PyMOL Python script that loads the backbone (N, CA, C, O; Angstrom):
from pymol import cmd

cmd.read_pdbstr("""\
ATOM      1  N   MET A   1      -3.878  -0.618  -1.274  1.00  0.00           N
ATOM      2  CA  MET A   1      -4.722   0.311  -0.014  1.00  0.00           C
ATOM      3  C   MET A   1      -4.796   1.856  -0.536  1.00  0.00           C
ATOM      4  O   MET A   1      -4.501   2.519  -1.530  1.00  0.00           O
ATOM      5  N   GLU A   2      -5.153   1.952   0.263  1.00  0.00           N
ATOM      6  CA  GLU A   2      -6.043   3.656  -0.400  1.00  0.00           C
ATOM      7  C   GLU A   2      -5.374   4.009   0.963  1.00  0.00           C
ATOM      8  O   GLU A   2      -4.862   3.314   1.840  1.00  0.00           O
ATOM      9  N   ILE A   3      -5.633   5.790   0.768  1.00  0.00           N
ATOM     10  CA  ILE A   3      -5.390   6.869   1.383  1.00  0.00           C
ATOM     11  C   ILE A   3      -6.157   6.784   2.066  1.00  0.00           C
ATOM     12  O   ILE A   3      -7.089   6.648   1.274  1.00  0.00           O
ATOM     13  N   PRO A   4      -6.972   6.714   3.838  1.00  0.00           N
ATOM     14  CA  PRO A   4      -7.911   7.617   4.669  1.00  0.00           C
ATOM     15  C   PRO A   4      -8.109   8.637   4.061  1.00  0.00           C
ATOM     16  O   PRO A   4      -9.049   8.775   3.278  1.00  0.00           O
ATOM     17  N   ALA A   5      -7.320   9.452   4.303  1.00  0.00           N
ATOM     18  CA  ALA A   5      -7.937  11.285   3.929  1.00  0.00           C
ATOM     19  C   ALA A   5      -8.333  11.319   2.785  1.00  0.00           C
ATOM     20  O   ALA A   5      -9.209  12.177   2.668  1.00  0.00           O
ATOM     21  N   VAL A   6      -8.077  10.709   1.711  1.00  0.00           N
ATOM     22  CA  VAL A   6      -8.861  10.852   0.277  1.00  0.00           C
ATOM     23  C   VAL A   6     -10.105  10.249   0.413  1.00  0.00           C
ATOM     24  O   VAL A   6     -11.181  10.750   0.086  1.00  0.00           O
ATOM     25  N   GLN A   7      -9.853   8.754   1.091  1.00  0.00           N
ATOM     26  CA  GLN A   7     -11.682   8.133   1.467  1.00  0.00           C
ATOM     27  C   GLN A   7     -12.468   8.773   2.110  1.00  0.00           C
ATOM     28  O   GLN A   7     -13.676   8.702   1.884  1.00  0.00           O
ATOM     29  N   ALA A   8     -11.861   9.674   3.219  1.00  0.00           N
ATOM     30  CA  ALA A   8     -12.761  10.906   3.812  1.00  0.00           C
ATOM     31  C   ALA A   8     -13.359  11.785   2.707  1.00  0.00           C
ATOM     32  O   ALA A   8     -14.585  11.875   2.658  1.00  0.00           O
ATOM     33  N   ALA A   9     -12.617  12.430   1.831  1.00  0.00           N
ATOM     34  CA  ALA A   9     -12.869  13.785   1.125  1.00  0.00           C
ATOM     35  C   ALA A   9     -13.672  13.217   0.095  1.00  0.00           C
ATOM     36  O   ALA A   9     -14.641  13.940  -0.136  1.00  0.00           O
ATOM     37  N   LEU A  10     -13.617  11.864  -0.835  1.00  0.00           N
ATOM     38  CA  LEU A  10     -14.247  11.288  -0.941  1.00  0.00           C
ATOM     39  C   LEU A  10     -15.699  11.224  -0.776  1.00  0.00           C
ATOM     40  O   LEU A  10     -16.596  11.241  -1.618  1.00  0.00           O
ATOM     41  N   GLY A  11     -15.731  11.140   0.587  1.00  0.00           N
ATOM     42  CA  GLY A  11     -17.425  11.249   1.397  1.00  0.00           C
ATOM     43  C   GLY A  11     -17.706   9.924   1.573  1.00  0.00           C
ATOM     44  O   GLY A  11     -18.885   9.571   1.565  1.00  0.00           O
ATOM     45  N   HIS A  12     -16.548   8.874   1.783  1.00  0.00           N
ATOM     46  CA  HIS A  12     -16.628   7.663   2.325  1.00  0.00           C
ATOM     47  C   HIS A  12     -16.789   7.405   4.097  1.00  0.00           C
ATOM     48  O   HIS A  12     -16.604   8.446   4.727  1.00  0.00           O
ATOM     49  N   ALA A  13     -17.059   6.344   4.837  1.00  0.00           N
ATOM     50  CA  ALA A  13     -17.411   6.861   5.956  1.00  0.00           C
ATOM     51  C   ALA A  13     -17.032   5.189   6.534  1.00  0.00           C
ATOM     52  O   ALA A  13     -17.287   4.191   5.859  1.00  0.00           O
ATOM     53  N   GLY A  14     -16.288   5.143   8.108  1.00  0.00           N
ATOM     54  CA  GLY A  14     -16.463   3.702   8.416  1.00  0.00           C
ATOM     55  C   GLY A  14     -14.740   3.351   8.891  1.00  0.00           C
ATOM     56  O   GLY A  14     -13.998   4.242   9.303  1.00  0.00           O
ATOM     57  N   LEU A  15     -14.346   2.033   8.753  1.00  0.00           N
ATOM     58  CA  LEU A  15     -13.149   1.504   9.341  1.00  0.00           C
ATOM     59  C   LEU A  15     -12.390   1.517   7.505  1.00  0.00           C
ATOM     60  O   LEU A  15     -13.019   1.508   6.447  1.00  0.00           O
ATOM     61  N   PHE A  16     -10.972   1.539   7.702  1.00  0.00           N
ATOM     62  CA  PHE A  16     -10.401   1.774   6.903  1.00  0.00           C
ATOM     63  C   PHE A  16      -8.730   1.022   7.062  1.00  0.00           C
ATOM     64  O   PHE A  16      -8.042   1.253   8.056  1.00  0.00           O
ATOM     65  N   GLU A  17      -8.343   0.294   6.145  1.00  0.00           N
ATOM     66  CA  GLU A  17      -6.573   0.113   6.121  1.00  0.00           C
ATOM     67  C   GLU A  17      -5.972   0.530   5.087  1.00  0.00           C
ATOM     68  O   GLU A  17      -6.301   0.239   3.937  1.00  0.00           O
ATOM     69  N   GLY A  18      -4.840   1.401   5.475  1.00  0.00           N
ATOM     70  CA  GLY A  18      -4.458   1.923   4.320  1.00  0.00           C
ATOM     71  C   GLY A  18      -2.766   2.777   4.644  1.00  0.00           C
ATOM     72  O   GLY A  18      -1.907   2.303   5.389  1.00  0.00           O
ATOM     73  N   ARG A  19      -2.641   4.019   3.912  1.00  0.00           N
ATOM     74  CA  ARG A  19      -1.068   4.185   4.199  1.00  0.00           C
ATOM     75  C   ARG A  19      -1.543   5.654   4.446  1.00  0.00           C
ATOM     76  O   ARG A  19      -2.606   6.056   3.973  1.00  0.00           O
ATOM     77  N   ASP A  20      -0.851   6.318   5.085  1.00  0.00           N
ATOM     78  CA  ASP A  20      -1.315   7.551   5.547  1.00  0.00           C
ATOM     79  C   ASP A  20       0.023   8.650   4.571  1.00  0.00           C
ATOM     80  O   ASP A  20       0.789   8.229   3.703  1.00  0.00           O
ATOM     81  N   TYR A  21      -0.054   9.723   4.963  1.00  0.00           N
ATOM     82  CA  TYR A  21       0.992  10.849   4.408  1.00  0.00           C
ATOM     83  C   TYR A  21       2.547  10.239   4.407  1.00  0.00           C
ATOM     84  O   TYR A  21       3.419  10.849   3.789  1.00  0.00           O
ATOM     85  N   ARG A  22       2.808   9.190   5.019  1.00  0.00           N
ATOM     86  CA  ARG A  22       3.937   9.332   5.682  1.00  0.00           C
ATOM     87  C   ARG A  22       4.262   7.689   5.144  1.00  0.00           C
ATOM     88  O   ARG A  22       5.251   7.018   5.438  1.00  0.00           O
ATOM     89  N   GLY A  23       3.334   7.367   4.444  1.00  0.00           N
ATOM     90  CA  GLY A  23       3.519   5.372   3.776  1.00  0.00           C
ATOM     91  C   GLY A  23       3.657   4.991   4.884  1.00  0.00           C
ATOM     92  O   GLY A  23       4.848   4.925   5.188  1.00  0.00           O
ATOM     93  N   VAL A  24       2.887   4.658   5.766  1.00  0.00           N
ATOM     94  CA  VAL A  24       2.863   3.860   7.225  1.00  0.00           C
ATOM     95  C   VAL A  24       1.446   2.959   6.910  1.00  0.00           C
ATOM     96  O   VAL A  24       0.310   3.399   6.729  1.00  0.00           O
ATOM     97  N   GLU A  25       1.734   2.086   6.910  1.00  0.00           N
ATOM     98  CA  GLU A  25       0.051   1.412   7.267  1.00  0.00           C
ATOM     99  C   GLU A  25      -0.408   1.681   8.296  1.00  0.00           C
ATOM    100  O   GLU A  25       0.216   1.470   9.336  1.00  0.00           O
ATOM    101  N   VAL A  26      -1.752   2.277   8.277  1.00  0.00           N
ATOM    102  CA  VAL A  26      -2.931   2.569   9.296  1.00  0.00           C
ATOM    103  C   VAL A  26      -3.991   2.066   9.086  1.00  0.00           C
ATOM    104  O   VAL A  26      -4.448   1.736   7.991  1.00  0.00           O
ATOM    105  N   LEU A  27      -4.672   1.924  10.560  1.00  0.00           N
ATOM    106  CA  LEU A  27      -6.224   1.663  10.584  1.00  0.00           C
ATOM    107  C   LEU A  27      -6.998   2.846  10.823  1.00  0.00           C
ATOM    108  O   LEU A  27      -6.558   3.554  11.729  1.00  0.00           O
ATOM    109  N   ALA A  28      -7.931   3.204  10.305  1.00  0.00           N
ATOM    110  CA  ALA A  28      -8.707   4.314  10.697  1.00  0.00           C
ATOM    111  C   ALA A  28     -10.116   4.426  10.502  1.00  0.00           C
ATOM    112  O   ALA A  28     -10.805   3.491  10.092  1.00  0.00           O
ATOM    113  N   ASP A  29     -10.506   5.440  10.760  1.00  0.00           N
ATOM    114  CA  ASP A  29     -12.077   5.471  11.203  1.00  0.00           C
ATOM    115  C   ASP A  29     -12.606   6.834  10.885  1.00  0.00           C
ATOM    116  O   ASP A  29     -12.103   7.866  11.330  1.00  0.00           O
ATOM    117  N   ILE A  30     -13.765   6.783  10.005  1.00  0.00           N
ATOM    118  CA  ILE A  30     -13.848   8.008   9.160  1.00  0.00           C
ATOM    119  C   ILE A  30     -15.216   8.284   9.600  1.00  0.00           C
ATOM    120  O   ILE A  30     -16.091   7.419   9.568  1.00  0.00           O
ATOM    121  N   ARG A  31     -15.455   9.748  10.104  1.00  0.00           N
ATOM    122  CA  ARG A  31     -17.187   9.552  10.606  1.00  0.00           C
ATOM    123  C   ARG A  31     -17.358  11.163  10.213  1.00  0.00           C
ATOM    124  O   ARG A  31     -16.660  12.157  10.412  1.00  0.00           O
ATOM    125  N   THR A  32     -18.780  10.898   9.480  1.00  0.00           N
ATOM    126  CA  THR A  32     -19.279  12.587   9.628  1.00  0.00           C
ATOM    127  C   THR A  32     -19.479  13.002  11.017  1.00  0.00           C
ATOM    128  O   THR A  32     -19.430  12.198  11.947  1.00  0.00           O
ATOM    129  N   ILE A  33     -19.798  14.768  11.223  1.00  0.00           N
ATOM    130  CA  ILE A  33     -20.294  15.069  12.654  1.00  0.00           C
ATOM    131  C   ILE A  33     -21.383  15.139  12.237  1.00  0.00           C
ATOM    132  O   ILE A  33     -21.422  15.185  11.008  1.00  0.00           O
ATOM    133  N   PRO A  34     -22.601  15.178  12.885  1.00  0.00           N
ATOM    134  CA  PRO A  34     -24.099  15.833  12.511  1.00  0.00           C
ATOM    135  C   PRO A  34     -24.176  16.960  12.353  1.00  0.00           C
ATOM    136  O   PRO A  34     -23.221  17.657  12.695  1.00  0.00           O
ATOM    137  N   VAL A  35     -24.981  17.373  11.955  1.00  0.00           N
ATOM    138  CA  VAL A  35     -25.517  19.199  11.636  1.00  0.00           C
ATOM    139  C   VAL A  35     -24.221  19.714  11.182  1.00  0.00           C
ATOM    140  O   VAL A  35     -24.060  20.856  11.614  1.00  0.00           O
ATOM    141  N   THR A  36     -23.417  19.375  10.601  1.00  0.00           N
ATOM    142  CA  THR A  36     -22.159  20.250   9.938  1.00  0.00           C
ATOM    143  C   THR A  36     -21.226  19.281   8.906  1.00  0.00           C
ATOM    144  O   THR A  36     -21.185  18.054   8.986  1.00  0.00           O
ATOM    145  N   ASN A  37     -20.600  19.973   8.073  1.00  0.00           N
ATOM    146  CA  ASN A  37     -20.055  19.471   6.859  1.00  0.00           C
ATOM    147  C   ASN A  37     -19.039  18.688   6.774  1.00  0.00           C
ATOM    148  O   ASN A  37     -18.543  18.133   5.794  1.00  0.00           O
ATOM    149  N   TRP A  38     -18.552  18.670   8.667  1.00  0.00           N
ATOM    150  CA  TRP A  38     -17.305  18.356   8.807  1.00  0.00           C
ATOM    151  C   TRP A  38     -17.100  16.929   9.037  1.00  0.00           C
ATOM    152  O   TRP A  38     -18.024  16.194   9.383  1.00  0.00           O
ATOM    153  N   ILE A  39     -15.674  16.444   8.813  1.00  0.00           N
ATOM    154  CA  ILE A  39     -15.567  14.873   8.832  1.00  0.00           C
ATOM    155  C   ILE A  39     -14.389  14.799  10.101  1.00  0.00           C
ATOM    156  O   ILE A  39     -13.687  15.743  10.462  1.00  0.00           O
ATOM    157  N   MET A  40     -14.385  13.836  10.492  1.00  0.00           N
ATOM    158  CA  MET A  40     -13.920  13.469  11.800  1.00  0.00           C
ATOM    159  C   MET A  40     -12.499  12.076  11.307  1.00  0.00           C
ATOM    160  O   MET A  40     -12.777  10.917  10.998  1.00  0.00           O
ATOM    161  N   LEU A  41     -11.776  12.371  11.340  1.00  0.00           N
ATOM    162  CA  LEU A  41     -10.697  10.466  10.676  1.00  0.00           C
ATOM    163  C   LEU A  41      -9.372  10.456  11.852  1.00  0.00           C
ATOM    164  O   LEU A  41      -8.371  11.057  12.239  1.00  0.00           O
ATOM    165  N   ALA A  42     -10.178   9.366  12.041  1.00  0.00           N
ATOM    166  CA  ALA A  42      -9.199   9.050  13.596  1.00  0.00           C
ATOM    167  C   ALA A  42      -8.183   7.604  12.974  1.00  0.00           C
ATOM    168  O   ALA A  42      -8.577   6.776  12.153  1.00  0.00           O
ATOM    169  N   LYS A  43      -6.809   7.636  13.653  1.00  0.00           N
ATOM    170  CA  LYS A  43      -6.109   6.611  12.946  1.00  0.00           C
ATOM    171  C   LYS A  43      -4.940   6.541  14.062  1.00  0.00           C
ATOM    172  O   LYS A  43      -4.496   7.344  14.882  1.00  0.00           O
ATOM    173  N   VAL A  44      -4.644   5.168  13.699  1.00  0.00           N
ATOM    174  CA  VAL A  44      -3.260   4.619  14.226  1.00  0.00           C
ATOM    175  C   VAL A  44      -2.715   4.236  13.853  1.00  0.00           C
ATOM    176  O   VAL A  44      -3.158   3.943  12.743  1.00  0.00           O
ATOM    177  N   ASP A  45      -1.182   3.697  14.056  1.00  0.00           N
ATOM    178  CA  ASP A  45      -0.382   3.054  13.138  1.00  0.00           C
ATOM    179  C   ASP A  45      -0.684   1.677  13.308  1.00  0.00           C
ATOM    180  O   ASP A  45      -0.636   1.315  14.483  1.00  0.00           O
ATOM    181  N   ARG A  46      -1.088   0.487  12.176  1.00  0.00           N
ATOM    182  CA  ARG A  46      -0.569  -0.769  12.594  1.00  0.00           C
ATOM    183  C   ARG A  46      -0.137  -1.314  13.466  1.00  0.00           C
ATOM    184  O   ARG A  46      -0.650  -1.705  14.514  1.00  0.00           O
ATOM    185  N   ASP A  47       1.136  -1.391  12.965  1.00  0.00           N
ATOM    186  CA  ASP A  47       2.478  -1.614  13.582  1.00  0.00           C
ATOM    187  C   ASP A  47       2.045  -1.426  15.184  1.00  0.00           C
ATOM    188  O   ASP A  47       2.202  -2.386  15.939  1.00  0.00           O
ATOM    189  N   GLU A  48       1.576  -0.357  15.613  1.00  0.00           N
ATOM    190  CA  GLU A  48       1.459   0.020  16.928  1.00  0.00           C
ATOM    191  C   GLU A  48       0.174  -0.869  17.554  1.00  0.00           C
ATOM    192  O   GLU A  48       0.099  -1.356  18.682  1.00  0.00           O
ATOM    193  N   MET A  49      -0.806  -0.925  16.469  1.00  0.00           N
ATOM    194  CA  MET A  49      -2.363  -1.140  17.632  1.00  0.00           C
ATOM    195  C   MET A  49      -1.308  -3.030  17.032  1.00  0.00           C
ATOM    196  O   MET A  49      -0.834  -3.434  18.093  1.00  0.00           O
ATOM    197  N   TYR A  50      -1.118  -3.515  16.490  1.00  0.00           N
ATOM    198  CA  TYR A  50      -1.275  -5.402  16.650  1.00  0.00           C
ATOM    199  C   TYR A  50      -0.205  -5.343  17.290  1.00  0.00           C
ATOM    200  O   TYR A  50      -0.091  -6.557  17.463  1.00  0.00           O
ATOM    201  N   SER A  51       1.017  -4.753  17.977  1.00  0.00           N
ATOM    202  CA  SER A  51       2.276  -5.095  18.501  1.00  0.00           C
ATOM    203  C   SER A  51       1.231  -4.932  19.880  1.00  0.00           C
ATOM    204  O   SER A  51       1.133  -6.043  20.401  1.00  0.00           O
ATOM    205  N   GLU A  52       0.356  -3.807  20.692  1.00  0.00           N
ATOM    206  CA  GLU A  52      -0.115  -3.640  21.070  1.00  0.00           C
ATOM    207  C   GLU A  52      -1.135  -5.272  22.310  1.00  0.00           C
ATOM    208  O   GLU A  52      -1.261  -5.638  23.479  1.00  0.00           O
ATOM    209  N   LEU A  53      -1.532  -5.613  20.979  1.00  0.00           N
ATOM    210  CA  LEU A  53      -2.408  -6.771  21.189  1.00  0.00           C
ATOM    211  C   LEU A  53      -1.846  -8.445  20.793  1.00  0.00           C
ATOM    212  O   LEU A  53      -2.284  -9.592  20.702  1.00  0.00           O
ATOM    213  N   SER A  54      -1.055  -7.958  20.699  1.00  0.00           N
ATOM    214  CA  SER A  54       0.082  -9.143  20.668  1.00  0.00           C
ATOM    215  C   SER A  54       0.813  -9.356  22.308  1.00  0.00           C
ATOM    216  O   SER A  54       0.700 -10.389  22.968  1.00  0.00           O
ATOM    217  N   THR A  55       1.470  -8.270  22.690  1.00  0.00           N
ATOM    218  CA  THR A  55       1.320  -8.496  23.892  1.00  0.00           C
ATOM    219  C   THR A  55       0.284  -8.549  25.112  1.00  0.00           C
ATOM    220  O   THR A  55       0.442  -8.824  26.302  1.00  0.00           O
ATOM    221  N   LYS A  56      -0.390  -8.327  24.661  1.00  0.00           N
ATOM    222  CA  LYS A  56      -2.056  -8.474  25.927  1.00  0.00           C
ATOM    223  C   LYS A  56      -2.133 -10.318  25.725  1.00  0.00           C
ATOM    224  O   LYS A  56      -2.108 -11.188  26.596  1.00  0.00           O
ATOM    225  N   ALA A  57      -2.246 -10.455  23.999  1.00  0.00           N
ATOM    226  CA  ALA A  57      -2.425 -11.739  24.205  1.00  0.00           C
ATOM    227  C   ALA A  57      -1.478 -13.141  24.644  1.00  0.00           C
ATOM    228  O   ALA A  57      -1.887 -14.290  24.809  1.00  0.00           O
ATOM    229  N   LEU A  58       0.149 -12.525  24.787  1.00  0.00           N
ATOM    230  CA  LEU A  58       0.505 -13.453  25.611  1.00  0.00           C
ATOM    231  C   LEU A  58       0.640 -13.387  26.707  1.00  0.00           C
ATOM    232  O   LEU A  58       0.916 -14.391  27.363  1.00  0.00           O
ATOM    233  N   ILE A  59       0.498 -12.248  27.231  1.00  0.00           N
ATOM    234  CA  ILE A  59       0.237 -12.114  28.620  1.00  0.00           C
ATOM    235  C   ILE A  59      -1.131 -12.879  29.712  1.00  0.00           C
ATOM    236  O   ILE A  59      -1.250 -13.134  30.911  1.00  0.00           O
ATOM    237  N   ILE A  60      -2.172 -13.058  28.185  1.00  0.00           N
ATOM    238  CA  ILE A  60      -3.204 -13.581  28.601  1.00  0.00           C
ATOM    239  C   ILE A  60      -2.706 -15.440  28.594  1.00  0.00           C
ATOM    240  O   ILE A  60      -3.086 -16.309  29.379  1.00  0.00           O
ATOM    241  N   ALA A  61      -2.023 -15.538  27.747  1.00  0.00           N
ATOM    242  CA  ALA A  61      -1.873 -17.367  26.858  1.00  0.00           C
ATOM    243  C   ALA A  61      -0.601 -17.809  28.451  1.00  0.00           C
ATOM    244  O   ALA A  61      -0.599 -18.914  28.994  1.00  0.00           O
ATOM    245  N   GLY A  62       0.018 -17.015  28.734  1.00  0.00           N
ATOM    246  CA  GLY A  62       0.922 -16.933  29.972  1.00  0.00           C
ATOM    247  C   GLY A  62       0.270 -17.394  31.697  1.00  0.00           C
ATOM    248  O   GLY A  62       0.549 -18.314  32.466  1.00  0.00           O
ATOM    249  N   LEU A  63      -0.829 -16.071  31.773  1.00  0.00           N
ATOM    250  CA  LEU A  63      -1.658 -16.415  32.863  1.00  0.00           C
ATOM    251  C   LEU A  63      -2.863 -17.403  33.126  1.00  0.00           C
ATOM    252  O   LEU A  63      -3.520 -17.592  34.150  1.00  0.00           O
ATOM    253  N   TYR A  64      -2.958 -18.109  31.562  1.00  0.00           N
ATOM    254  CA  TYR A  64      -3.938 -19.091  31.561  1.00  0.00           C
ATOM    255  C   TYR A  64      -2.971 -20.531  31.932  1.00  0.00           C
ATOM    256  O   TYR A  64      -3.236 -21.331  32.830  1.00  0.00           O
ATOM    257  N   GLY A  65      -1.971 -20.598  31.123  1.00  0.00           N
ATOM    258  CA  GLY A  65      -0.810 -21.678  31.394  1.00  0.00           C
ATOM    259  C   GLY A  65      -0.652 -21.917  32.937  1.00  0.00           C
ATOM    260  O   GLY A  65      -1.158 -22.890  33.497  1.00  0.00           O
ATOM    261  N   ILE A  66       0.037 -21.022  33.541  1.00  0.00           N
ATOM    262  CA  ILE A  66       0.194 -20.664  35.018  1.00  0.00           C
ATOM    263  C   ILE A  66      -0.864 -21.299  35.808  1.00  0.00           C
ATOM    264  O   ILE A  66      -0.558 -22.163  36.629  1.00  0.00           O
ATOM    265  N   GLY A  67      -2.175 -20.920  35.617  1.00  0.00           N
ATOM    266  CA  GLY A  67      -3.558 -21.139  36.292  1.00  0.00           C
ATOM    267  C   GLY A  67      -3.932 -22.606  36.199  1.00  0.00           C
ATOM    268  O   GLY A  67      -4.387 -23.205  37.174  1.00  0.00           O
ATOM    269  N   THR A  68      -3.765 -23.107  35.175  1.00  0.00           N
ATOM    270  CA  THR A  68      -3.943 -24.728  34.417  1.00  0.00           C
ATOM    271  C   THR A  68      -2.935 -25.677  34.959  1.00  0.00           C
ATOM    272  O   THR A  68      -3.220 -26.860  35.146  1.00  0.00           O
ATOM    273  N   GLY A  69      -1.738 -25.168  35.220  1.00  0.00           N
ATOM    274  CA  GLY A  69      -0.710 -25.794  35.661  1.00  0.00           C
ATOM    275  C   GLY A  69       0.122 -26.603  34.273  1.00  0.00           C
ATOM    276  O   GLY A  69       0.908 -27.550  34.323  1.00  0.00           O
ATOM    277  N   LYS A  70      -0.355 -25.879  33.127  1.00  0.00           N
ATOM    278  CA  LYS A  70       0.587 -26.467  32.050  1.00  0.00           C
ATOM    279  C   LYS A  70       2.107 -25.910  31.963  1.00  0.00           C
ATOM    280  O   LYS A  70       3.019 -26.524  31.409  1.00  0.00           O
ATOM    281  N   PHE A  71       2.178 -25.209  32.316  1.00  0.00           N
ATOM    282  CA  PHE A  71       3.666 -24.875  32.294  1.00  0.00           C
ATOM    283  C   PHE A  71       4.633 -25.508  33.764  1.00  0.00           C
ATOM    284  O   PHE A  71       5.616 -25.015  34.317  1.00  0.00           O
ATOM    285  N   CYS A  72       4.109 -26.371  33.965  1.00  0.00           N
ATOM    286  CA  CYS A  72       4.760 -26.903  35.167  1.00  0.00           C
ATOM    287  C   CYS A  72       5.464 -28.074  34.843  1.00  0.00           C
ATOM    288  O   CYS A  72       6.085 -28.683  35.714  1.00  0.00           O
TER     289      CYS A  72
END
""", "prot")
cmd.dss("prot")
cmd.show_as("cartoon", "prot")
cmd.util.cbc("prot")
cmd.orient("prot")
């Protein structure tokens, strides 16, 4: 895995999975800001992102099951 901040400094752009300065796995998006030499890097902890998705998936599956009567 790579460090997103290093990738940004090297001029890469786009979505990355890597580890940040804390050693935590993160999802990052690196973009250049037009008409400047600035770079924006946004990141979120991977565990935090996927926990939110798994919670929503469980809710959707439960509502589907209730709606179709498969849990009765």
